[in-house]
C-alpha positions as MATLAB code, in Angstrom:
seq = 'XXXXXXXXXXXXXXXXXXXXXXXXXXXXXXXXXXXXXXXXXXXXXXXXXXXXXXXXXXXXXXXXXXXXXXXXXXXXXXX';
ca = [
     -26.061   23.202   21.119;
     -24.418   19.890   22.284;
     -27.055   18.176   19.995;
     -25.469   19.900   16.803;
     -21.829   19.381   18.299;
     -22.464   15.819   19.061;
     -23.716   15.546   15.255;
     -20.575   17.841   14.319;
     -18.175   15.043   15.649;
     -19.603   11.659   14.754;
     -20.100   12.911   11.182;
     -16.751   13.860   11.055;
     -15.847   10.440   12.600;
     -17.766    8.743    9.954;
     -16.401   10.785    7.303;
     -12.903   10.202    8.974;
     -13.523    6.144    9.309;
     -14.428    6.073    5.247;
     -11.807    8.106    3.932;
      -9.746    5.510    5.593;
     -11.057    2.257    4.621;
     -11.003    3.835    0.765;
      -7.655    4.353    1.372;
      -6.589    1.250    2.560;
      -9.240   -0.737   -0.382;
      -7.907    1.272   -3.143;
      -3.935    0.457   -1.586;
      -4.958   -2.671   -1.503;
      -3.240   -4.843   -5.098;
      -0.139   -2.982   -4.374;
      -0.040   -3.958    0.038;
      -0.746   -7.827   -1.304;
       2.428   -6.846   -4.051;
       4.582   -6.075   -1.148;
       3.404   -8.449    0.677;
       3.908  -11.840   -1.599;
       7.221  -10.013   -2.503;
       8.560   -9.805    1.329;
       7.513  -13.669    2.270;
       8.647  -15.233   -1.272;
      11.029  -18.150   -0.302;
      13.788  -16.903   -3.139;
      15.006  -13.305   -3.353;
      13.988  -11.356   -6.387;
      16.750   -9.641   -7.658;
      14.922   -6.763   -9.186;
      12.073   -4.717   -8.628;
       9.251   -3.211  -10.486;
       8.753    0.670  -10.111;
       4.225    0.632  -11.680;
       3.551    3.818  -13.006;
      -0.149    4.468  -13.224;
      -3.296    3.123  -12.015;
      -3.041   -0.284  -10.627;
      -6.666   -0.827  -11.278;
      -6.471   -0.802  -15.386;
      -6.916   -3.287  -17.057;
      -3.842   -2.786  -19.877;
      -0.710   -2.834  -18.853;
       1.229   -0.066  -17.336;
       4.786    0.696  -17.804;
       7.238   -1.569  -15.879;
      10.809    0.123  -15.538;
      12.666   -3.121  -13.969;
      15.975   -2.671  -12.249;
      18.171   -5.009  -10.611;
      18.838   -4.559   -6.864;
      21.376   -6.392   -4.812;
      20.272   -9.753   -3.050;
      19.453   -9.348    1.144;
      20.985  -11.956    3.277;
      17.771  -13.793    5.393;
      19.771  -13.125    8.587;
      20.950   -9.449    8.024;
      19.813   -6.149    9.904;
      16.586   -4.133    8.596;
      15.611   -1.058   10.107;
      11.817    1.145    8.806;
      12.521    4.635    8.170;
];
């Protein structure tokens, strides 16, 4: 009984790690884009909303809308 429970635990642990890995791998293009946007030398005056799959070869619909610029010394809180 202990062996069966151990095998179930190891299987669940492996599946959880695999799911986390695949989720981060699929989100990497967006993560890179956000990091590049946040650490860019100039402040972007517009943000983009990308509707659709990030991995398609054809470009998805891009909706741009203006955003008020932030000063570098402004305190920001994470939600």
